[in-house]
mmCIF file of the C-alpha atoms, coordinates in Angstrom:
data_MODEL
# 
_entry.id   MODEL 
# 
loop_
_atom_site.group_PDB 
_atom_site.id 
_atom_site.type_symbol 
_atom_site.label_atom_id 
_atom_site.label_alt_id 
_atom_site.label_comp_id 
_atom_site.label_asym_id 
_atom_site.label_entity_id 
_atom_site.label_seq_id 
_atom_site.pdbx_PDB_ins_code 
_atom_site.Cartn_x 
_atom_site.Cartn_y 
_atom_site.Cartn_z 
_atom_site.occupancy 
_atom_site.B_iso_or_equiv 
_atom_site.pdbx_formal_charge 
_atom_site.auth_seq_id 
_atom_site.auth_comp_id 
_atom_site.auth_asym_id 
_atom_site.auth_atom_id 
_atom_site.pdbx_PDB_model_num 
ATOM 1   C CA . SER A 1 1   ? 79.935  92.342  93.237  1.00 0.00 ? 1   SER A CA 1 
ATOM 2   C CA . GLY A 1 2   ? 78.716  90.572  96.448  1.00 0.00 ? 2   GLY A CA 1 
ATOM 3   C CA . THR A 1 3   ? 75.162  90.725  97.903  1.00 0.00 ? 3   THR A CA 1 
ATOM 4   C CA . PHE A 1 4   ? 73.559  91.452  100.393 1.00 0.00 ? 4   PHE A CA 1 
ATOM 5   C CA . SER A 1 5   ? 73.751  87.902  102.500 1.00 0.00 ? 5   SER A CA 1 
ATOM 6   C CA . ASP A 1 6   ? 77.139  86.889  99.878  1.00 0.00 ? 6   ASP A CA 1 
ATOM 7   C CA . TRP A 1 7   ? 79.913  89.777  100.262 1.00 0.00 ? 7   TRP A CA 1 
ATOM 8   C CA . ILE A 1 8   ? 83.212  88.470  98.099  1.00 0.00 ? 8   ILE A CA 1 
ATOM 9   C CA . VAL A 1 9   ? 85.908  88.819  101.182 1.00 0.00 ? 9   VAL A CA 1 
ATOM 10  C CA . TYR A 1 10  ? 89.503  89.449  99.977  1.00 0.00 ? 10  TYR A CA 1 
ATOM 11  C CA . THR A 1 11  ? 91.307  88.342  103.156 1.00 0.00 ? 11  THR A CA 1 
ATOM 12  C CA . ASN A 1 12  ? 94.951  86.895  104.305 1.00 0.00 ? 12  ASN A CA 1 
ATOM 13  C CA . TYR A 1 13  ? 95.907  83.434  105.070 1.00 0.00 ? 13  TYR A CA 1 
ATOM 14  C CA . PRO A 1 14  ? 95.421  82.791  108.800 1.00 0.00 ? 14  PRO A CA 1 
ATOM 15  C CA . ASN A 1 15  ? 98.575  83.927  110.889 1.00 0.00 ? 15  ASN A CA 1 
ATOM 16  C CA . HIS A 1 16  ? 99.894  85.187  107.055 1.00 0.00 ? 16  HIS A CA 1 
ATOM 17  C CA . ASN A 1 17  ? 100.874 88.865  105.989 1.00 0.00 ? 17  ASN A CA 1 
ATOM 18  C CA . PRO A 1 18  ? 100.671 89.293  102.549 1.00 0.00 ? 18  PRO A CA 1 
ATOM 19  C CA . LEU A 1 19  ? 102.279 92.457  100.730 1.00 0.00 ? 19  LEU A CA 1 
ATOM 20  C CA . ILE A 1 20  ? 100.723 94.260  98.213  1.00 0.00 ? 20  ILE A CA 1 
ATOM 21  C CA . SER A 1 21  ? 103.501 96.358  96.612  1.00 0.00 ? 21  SER A CA 1 
ATOM 22  C CA . PHE A 1 22  ? 102.421 99.281  93.847  1.00 0.00 ? 22  PHE A CA 1 
ATOM 23  C CA . ASP A 1 23  ? 103.539 102.121 91.797  1.00 0.00 ? 23  ASP A CA 1 
ATOM 24  C CA . GLY A 1 24  ? 100.550 102.652 89.854  1.00 0.00 ? 24  GLY A CA 1 
ATOM 25  C CA . TRP A 1 25  ? 97.433  104.229 90.571  1.00 0.00 ? 25  TRP A CA 1 
ATOM 26  C CA . GLN A 1 26  ? 96.216  101.942 93.626  1.00 0.00 ? 26  GLN A CA 1 
ATOM 27  C CA . GLY A 1 27  ? 97.137  98.894  95.216  1.00 0.00 ? 27  GLY A CA 1 
ATOM 28  C CA . PHE A 1 28  ? 93.255  97.811  95.407  1.00 0.00 ? 28  PHE A CA 1 
ATOM 29  C CA . GLN A 1 29  ? 90.403  99.456  93.392  1.00 0.00 ? 29  GLN A CA 1 
ATOM 30  C CA . VAL A 1 30  ? 86.398  99.089  94.270  1.00 0.00 ? 30  VAL A CA 1 
ATOM 31  C CA . VAL A 1 31  ? 85.283  99.896  90.901  1.00 0.00 ? 31  VAL A CA 1 
ATOM 32  C CA . ASP A 1 32  ? 81.648  101.525 89.793  1.00 0.00 ? 32  ASP A CA 1 
ATOM 33  C CA . GLY A 1 33  ? 78.665  99.513  90.512  1.00 0.00 ? 33  GLY A CA 1 
ATOM 34  C CA . ALA A 1 34  ? 80.666  97.052  92.975  1.00 0.00 ? 34  ALA A CA 1 
ATOM 35  C CA . GLY A 1 35  ? 79.137  96.484  96.222  1.00 0.00 ? 35  GLY A CA 1 
ATOM 36  C CA . TYR A 1 36  ? 79.102  94.080  99.024  1.00 0.00 ? 36  TYR A CA 1 
ATOM 37  C CA . ILE A 1 37  ? 82.894  93.647  99.256  1.00 0.00 ? 37  ILE A CA 1 
ATOM 38  C CA . GLU A 1 38  ? 85.225  93.856  101.983 1.00 0.00 ? 38  GLU A CA 1 
ATOM 39  C CA . ILE A 1 39  ? 89.454  93.955  102.175 1.00 0.00 ? 39  ILE A CA 1 
ATOM 40  C CA . ASN A 1 40  ? 90.853  92.441  105.291 1.00 0.00 ? 40  ASN A CA 1 
ATOM 41  C CA . GLY A 1 41  ? 94.027  91.439  106.403 1.00 0.00 ? 41  GLY A CA 1 
ATOM 42  C CA . PHE A 1 42  ? 96.440  93.095  103.986 1.00 0.00 ? 42  PHE A CA 1 
ATOM 43  C CA . VAL A 1 43  ? 100.176 94.780  104.011 1.00 0.00 ? 43  VAL A CA 1 
ATOM 44  C CA . ILE A 1 44  ? 99.773  97.244  101.367 1.00 0.00 ? 44  ILE A CA 1 
ATOM 45  C CA . GLN A 1 45  ? 103.002 99.279  100.818 1.00 0.00 ? 45  GLN A CA 1 
ATOM 46  C CA . GLY A 1 46  ? 102.950 102.025 98.176  1.00 0.00 ? 46  GLY A CA 1 
ATOM 47  C CA . ASN A 1 47  ? 105.551 104.039 96.542  1.00 0.00 ? 47  ASN A CA 1 
ATOM 48  C CA . ARG A 1 48  ? 106.639 106.887 98.975  1.00 0.00 ? 48  ARG A CA 1 
ATOM 49  C CA . ALA A 1 49  ? 110.327 105.287 98.824  1.00 0.00 ? 49  ALA A CA 1 
ATOM 50  C CA . ASN A 1 50  ? 111.344 105.626 95.429  1.00 0.00 ? 50  ASN A CA 1 
ATOM 51  C CA . VAL A 1 51  ? 110.510 109.386 94.723  1.00 0.00 ? 51  VAL A CA 1 
ATOM 52  C CA . THR A 1 52  ? 112.347 112.623 96.143  1.00 0.00 ? 52  THR A CA 1 
ATOM 53  C CA . LEU A 1 53  ? 110.329 115.567 97.457  1.00 0.00 ? 53  LEU A CA 1 
ATOM 54  C CA . GLU A 1 54  ? 112.033 117.627 94.721  1.00 0.00 ? 54  GLU A CA 1 
ATOM 55  C CA . GLU A 1 55  ? 110.989 115.120 91.465  1.00 0.00 ? 55  GLU A CA 1 
ATOM 56  C CA . ALA A 1 56  ? 107.246 115.694 93.339  1.00 0.00 ? 56  ALA A CA 1 
ATOM 57  C CA . LEU A 1 57  ? 107.466 119.359 93.407  1.00 0.00 ? 57  LEU A CA 1 
ATOM 58  C CA . ASN A 1 58  ? 108.470 118.970 89.546  1.00 0.00 ? 58  ASN A CA 1 
ATOM 59  C CA . GLN A 1 59  ? 105.934 115.955 88.893  1.00 0.00 ? 59  GLN A CA 1 
ATOM 60  C CA . PRO A 1 60  ? 103.588 116.919 85.708  1.00 0.00 ? 60  PRO A CA 1 
ATOM 61  C CA . GLY A 1 61  ? 100.186 118.348 86.505  1.00 0.00 ? 61  GLY A CA 1 
ATOM 62  C CA . GLY A 1 62  ? 101.508 120.130 89.274  1.00 0.00 ? 62  GLY A CA 1 
ATOM 63  C CA . CYS A 1 63  ? 102.033 123.887 89.891  1.00 0.00 ? 63  CYS A CA 1 
ATOM 64  C CA . ASN A 1 64  ? 105.861 123.810 88.980  1.00 0.00 ? 64  ASN A CA 1 
ATOM 65  C CA . ASN A 1 65  ? 105.173 121.742 86.011  1.00 0.00 ? 65  ASN A CA 1 
ATOM 66  C CA . PRO A 1 66  ? 102.088 122.084 84.703  1.00 0.00 ? 66  PRO A CA 1 
ATOM 67  C CA . ASN A 1 67  ? 102.044 120.247 81.167  1.00 0.00 ? 67  ASN A CA 1 
ATOM 68  C CA . GLY A 1 68  ? 102.137 116.956 80.816  1.00 0.00 ? 68  GLY A CA 1 
ATOM 69  C CA . ASN A 1 69  ? 99.895  113.857 82.160  1.00 0.00 ? 69  ASN A CA 1 
ATOM 70  C CA . ILE A 1 70  ? 99.323  113.303 85.882  1.00 0.00 ? 70  ILE A CA 1 
ATOM 71  C CA . ASP A 1 71  ? 101.800 110.222 86.920  1.00 0.00 ? 71  ASP A CA 1 
ATOM 72  C CA . PRO A 1 72  ? 100.266 107.644 89.031  1.00 0.00 ? 72  PRO A CA 1 
ATOM 73  C CA . LYS A 1 73  ? 103.899 106.933 90.693  1.00 0.00 ? 73  LYS A CA 1 
ATOM 74  C CA . TYR A 1 74  ? 103.354 110.267 92.438  1.00 0.00 ? 74  TYR A CA 1 
ATOM 75  C CA . CYS A 1 75  ? 99.575  109.752 93.379  1.00 0.00 ? 75  CYS A CA 1 
ATOM 76  C CA . GLY A 1 76  ? 98.424  106.477 94.052  1.00 0.00 ? 76  GLY A CA 1 
ATOM 77  C CA . ASN A 1 77  ? 96.025  105.328 97.118  1.00 0.00 ? 77  ASN A CA 1 
ATOM 78  C CA . GLY A 1 78  ? 96.443  101.709 98.742  1.00 0.00 ? 78  GLY A CA 1 
ATOM 79  C CA . ILE A 1 79  ? 92.635  101.064 98.851  1.00 0.00 ? 79  ILE A CA 1 
ATOM 80  C CA . GLN A 1 80  ? 90.558  102.815 96.516  1.00 0.00 ? 80  GLN A CA 1 
ATOM 81  C CA . THR A 1 81  ? 86.612  103.042 95.639  1.00 0.00 ? 81  THR A CA 1 
ATOM 82  C CA . HIS A 1 82  ? 85.864  104.916 92.592  1.00 0.00 ? 82  HIS A CA 1 
ATOM 83  C CA . GLY A 1 83  ? 82.651  105.873 91.183  1.00 0.00 ? 83  GLY A CA 1 
ATOM 84  C CA . LEU A 1 84  ? 83.767  108.015 88.318  1.00 0.00 ? 84  LEU A CA 1 
ATOM 85  C CA . SER A 1 85  ? 83.683  106.863 85.380  1.00 0.00 ? 85  SER A CA 1 
ATOM 86  C CA . SER A 1 86  ? 80.313  105.978 84.705  1.00 0.00 ? 86  SER A CA 1 
ATOM 87  C CA . PHE A 1 87  ? 76.687  106.587 86.205  1.00 0.00 ? 87  PHE A CA 1 
ATOM 88  C CA . SER A 1 88  ? 75.000  104.259 84.352  1.00 0.00 ? 88  SER A CA 1 
ATOM 89  C CA . LEU A 1 89  ? 77.284  101.405 86.339  1.00 0.00 ? 89  LEU A CA 1 
ATOM 90  C CA . GLY A 1 90  ? 76.339  102.981 89.668  1.00 0.00 ? 90  GLY A CA 1 
ATOM 91  C CA . TYR A 1 91  ? 78.704  103.823 92.591  1.00 0.00 ? 91  TYR A CA 1 
ATOM 92  C CA . PRO A 1 92  ? 80.661  101.608 95.076  1.00 0.00 ? 92  PRO A CA 1 
ATOM 93  C CA . HIS A 1 93  ? 78.700  100.687 98.065  1.00 0.00 ? 93  HIS A CA 1 
ATOM 94  C CA . HIS A 1 94  ? 78.944  98.450  100.954 1.00 0.00 ? 94  HIS A CA 1 
ATOM 95  C CA . ILE A 1 95  ? 82.488  98.254  101.372 1.00 0.00 ? 95  ILE A CA 1 
ATOM 96  C CA . ARG A 1 96  ? 84.286  97.039  104.195 1.00 0.00 ? 96  ARG A CA 1 
ATOM 97  C CA . ILE A 1 97  ? 88.169  97.962  105.137 1.00 0.00 ? 97  ILE A CA 1 
ATOM 98  C CA . ALA A 1 98  ? 89.481  96.287  108.002 1.00 0.00 ? 98  ALA A CA 1 
ATOM 99  C CA . ASN A 1 99  ? 92.586  95.297  109.784 1.00 0.00 ? 99  ASN A CA 1 
ATOM 100 C CA . ASN A 1 100 ? 94.983  96.464  106.827 1.00 0.00 ? 100 ASN A CA 1 
ATOM 101 C CA . LEU A 1 101 ? 98.301  97.705  107.498 1.00 0.00 ? 101 LEU A CA 1 
ATOM 102 C CA . ILE A 1 102 ? 98.828  100.829 104.415 1.00 0.00 ? 102 ILE A CA 1 
ATOM 103 C CA . TYR A 1 103 ? 101.696 102.950 104.264 1.00 0.00 ? 103 TYR A CA 1 
ATOM 104 C CA . ASP A 1 104 ? 104.413 104.957 101.893 1.00 0.00 ? 104 ASP A CA 1 
ATOM 105 C CA . CYS A 1 105 ? 101.439 105.448 99.712  1.00 0.00 ? 105 CYS A CA 1 
ATOM 106 C CA . CYS A 1 106 ? 102.433 108.904 97.653  1.00 0.00 ? 106 CYS A CA 1 
ATOM 107 C CA . GLY A 1 107 ? 98.096  109.644 97.688  1.00 0.00 ? 107 GLY A CA 1 
ATOM 108 C CA . ALA A 1 108 ? 95.769  108.317 100.494 1.00 0.00 ? 108 ALA A CA 1 
ATOM 109 C CA . GLY A 1 109 ? 96.036  105.654 102.303 1.00 0.00 ? 109 GLY A CA 1 
ATOM 110 C CA . ILE A 1 110 ? 92.165  104.683 101.817 1.00 0.00 ? 110 ILE A CA 1 
ATOM 111 C CA . SER A 1 111 ? 90.924  107.092 99.088  1.00 0.00 ? 111 SER A CA 1 
ATOM 112 C CA . SER A 1 112 ? 86.921  106.316 98.291  1.00 0.00 ? 112 SER A CA 1 
ATOM 113 C CA . THR A 1 113 ? 85.709  108.799 95.621  1.00 0.00 ? 113 THR A CA 1 
ATOM 114 C CA . GLN A 1 114 ? 81.516  108.818 95.475  1.00 0.00 ? 114 GLN A CA 1 
ATOM 115 C CA . SER A 1 115 ? 80.931  105.741 97.446  1.00 0.00 ? 115 SER A CA 1 
ATOM 116 C CA . ASP A 1 116 ? 78.702  104.847 100.218 1.00 0.00 ? 116 ASP A CA 1 
ATOM 117 C CA . TYR A 1 117 ? 78.111  102.465 103.238 1.00 0.00 ? 117 TYR A CA 1 
ATOM 118 C CA . LEU A 1 118 ? 81.594  102.561 103.520 1.00 0.00 ? 118 LEU A CA 1 
ATOM 119 C CA . THR A 1 119 ? 83.290  101.308 106.540 1.00 0.00 ? 119 THR A CA 1 
ATOM 120 C CA . ILE A 1 120 ? 87.112  101.905 107.889 1.00 0.00 ? 120 ILE A CA 1 
ATOM 121 C CA . GLU A 1 121 ? 88.189  100.017 110.942 1.00 0.00 ? 121 GLU A CA 1 
ATOM 122 C CA . ASN A 1 122 ? 91.023  98.822  112.535 1.00 0.00 ? 122 ASN A CA 1 
ATOM 123 C CA . ASN A 1 123 ? 93.349  99.897  110.348 1.00 0.00 ? 123 ASN A CA 1 
ATOM 124 C CA . THR A 1 124 ? 97.281  101.297 110.619 1.00 0.00 ? 124 THR A CA 1 
ATOM 125 C CA . ILE A 1 125 ? 97.363  103.738 108.576 1.00 0.00 ? 125 ILE A CA 1 
ATOM 126 C CA . TYR A 1 126 ? 100.891 106.421 108.053 1.00 0.00 ? 126 TYR A CA 1 
ATOM 127 C CA . ASN A 1 127 ? 102.991 108.262 106.110 1.00 0.00 ? 127 ASN A CA 1 
ATOM 128 C CA . ASN A 1 128 ? 101.137 108.388 103.324 1.00 0.00 ? 128 ASN A CA 1 
ATOM 129 C CA . GLY A 1 129 ? 100.279 111.508 100.823 1.00 0.00 ? 129 GLY A CA 1 
ATOM 130 C CA . TRP A 1 130 ? 103.330 113.258 101.077 1.00 0.00 ? 130 TRP A CA 1 
ATOM 131 C CA . TYR A 1 131 ? 103.705 113.577 97.240  1.00 0.00 ? 131 TYR A CA 1 
ATOM 132 C CA . THR A 1 132 ? 100.220 113.760 95.660  1.00 0.00 ? 132 THR A CA 1 
ATOM 133 C CA . LEU A 1 133 ? 99.027  116.791 93.942  1.00 0.00 ? 133 LEU A CA 1 
ATOM 134 C CA . PHE A 1 134 ? 95.213  115.892 94.964  1.00 0.00 ? 134 PHE A CA 1 
ATOM 135 C CA . GLY A 1 135 ? 95.681  116.928 98.910  1.00 0.00 ? 135 GLY A CA 1 
ATOM 136 C CA . SER A 1 136 ? 95.062  113.427 100.167 1.00 0.00 ? 136 SER A CA 1 
ATOM 137 C CA . SER A 1 137 ? 96.017  112.402 103.256 1.00 0.00 ? 137 SER A CA 1 
ATOM 138 C CA . GLY A 1 138 ? 95.358  109.042 105.069 1.00 0.00 ? 138 GLY A CA 1 
ATOM 139 C CA . ILE A 1 139 ? 91.990  108.561 104.940 1.00 0.00 ? 139 ILE A CA 1 
ATOM 140 C CA . VAL A 1 140 ? 89.990  110.819 102.485 1.00 0.00 ? 140 VAL A CA 1 
ATOM 141 C CA . LEU A 1 141 ? 86.055  110.769 101.652 1.00 0.00 ? 141 LEU A CA 1 
ATOM 142 C CA . TRP A 1 142 ? 85.455  112.842 98.519  1.00 0.00 ? 142 TRP A CA 1 
ATOM 143 C CA . GLN A 1 143 ? 81.856  113.200 97.039  1.00 0.00 ? 143 GLN A CA 1 
ATOM 144 C CA . ASN A 1 144 ? 80.185  110.231 98.945  1.00 0.00 ? 144 ASN A CA 1 
ATOM 145 C CA . TRP A 1 145 ? 76.889  109.678 97.606  1.00 0.00 ? 145 TRP A CA 1 
ATOM 146 C CA . ASN A 1 146 ? 73.717  108.153 98.108  1.00 0.00 ? 146 ASN A CA 1 
ATOM 147 C CA . TYR A 1 147 ? 72.779  104.549 97.096  1.00 0.00 ? 147 TYR A CA 1 
ATOM 148 C CA . ASP A 1 148 ? 69.390  103.955 98.434  1.00 0.00 ? 148 ASP A CA 1 
ATOM 149 C CA . ASN A 1 149 ? 68.413  107.718 99.933  1.00 0.00 ? 149 ASN A CA 1 
ATOM 150 C CA . ASN A 1 150 ? 68.136  105.702 103.572 1.00 0.00 ? 150 ASN A CA 1 
ATOM 151 C CA . LEU A 1 151 ? 68.251  108.785 105.836 1.00 0.00 ? 151 LEU A CA 1 
ATOM 152 C CA . THR A 1 152 ? 68.396  107.042 109.428 1.00 0.00 ? 152 THR A CA 1 
ATOM 153 C CA . ASP A 1 153 ? 71.147  104.297 109.076 1.00 0.00 ? 153 ASP A CA 1 
ATOM 154 C CA . TYR A 1 154 ? 74.774  105.386 109.697 1.00 0.00 ? 154 TYR A CA 1 
ATOM 155 C CA . ARG A 1 155 ? 76.737  104.810 105.712 1.00 0.00 ? 155 ARG A CA 1 
ATOM 156 C CA . MET A 1 156 ? 79.995  106.396 106.598 1.00 0.00 ? 156 MET A CA 1 
ATOM 157 C CA . ILE A 1 157 ? 81.497  104.963 109.478 1.00 0.00 ? 157 ILE A CA 1 
ATOM 158 C CA . ILE A 1 158 ? 85.535  105.408 110.385 1.00 0.00 ? 158 ILE A CA 1 
ATOM 159 C CA . GLN A 1 159 ? 86.699  104.086 113.656 1.00 0.00 ? 159 GLN A CA 1 
ATOM 160 C CA . ASN A 1 160 ? 89.150  102.043 115.655 1.00 0.00 ? 160 ASN A CA 1 
ATOM 161 C CA . ASN A 1 161 ? 92.024  103.489 112.720 1.00 0.00 ? 161 ASN A CA 1 
ATOM 162 C CA . ARG A 1 162 ? 95.495  104.056 113.928 1.00 0.00 ? 162 ARG A CA 1 
ATOM 163 C CA . LEU A 1 163 ? 96.896  107.188 111.481 1.00 0.00 ? 163 LEU A CA 1 
ATOM 164 C CA . PHE A 1 164 ? 100.189 109.146 111.889 1.00 0.00 ? 164 PHE A CA 1 
ATOM 165 C CA . GLY A 1 165 ? 102.646 110.839 109.444 1.00 0.00 ? 165 GLY A CA 1 
ATOM 166 C CA . ASN A 1 166 ? 100.365 111.236 106.710 1.00 0.00 ? 166 ASN A CA 1 
ATOM 167 C CA . MET A 1 167 ? 100.803 114.872 105.124 1.00 0.00 ? 167 MET A CA 1 
ATOM 168 C CA . ASN A 1 168 ? 101.520 116.782 102.237 1.00 0.00 ? 168 ASN A CA 1 
ATOM 169 C CA . PHE A 1 169 ? 104.329 118.348 101.137 1.00 0.00 ? 169 PHE A CA 1 
ATOM 170 C CA . VAL A 1 170 ? 103.237 119.199 97.329  1.00 0.00 ? 170 VAL A CA 1 
ATOM 171 C CA . PRO A 1 171 ? 101.029 122.433 96.773  1.00 0.00 ? 171 PRO A CA 1 
ATOM 172 C CA . TRP A 1 172 ? 97.654  121.524 95.086  1.00 0.00 ? 172 TRP A CA 1 
# 
């Protein structure tokens, strides 16, 4: 984690567009207890081009095939903040996701689970969520969490993003 005055920033080198291509659970993951993290200026490409709708409809854990283990190649998120593992570590907080191009993720483009103080801005997010059995979309915030009981500030900010083509083809 970073601190209030010293954030950890993952960013592109000026005038470069690094590509993160993945077929697992996520391209970037911010885990339990991490805070003051910024992810800025990446191109993140999911696994959608390598999956067919027929395969996705019959994936393990889905309606047509409830047996077996869920396979991340059908459900991976571009960027995920994830606070489900252990309350003792705390949940992700003070996260900024900005100026990224995120596309073709079988799960969400950006997904937040049990997180707080999240800013998502100036991203282009498209063609995500198609093949997951979790009902994802371009941006998903699930079970937001209260980091410090501050009831006066805006804590979850989503602004100036461009989203299109995010949809679900798999029942959930």
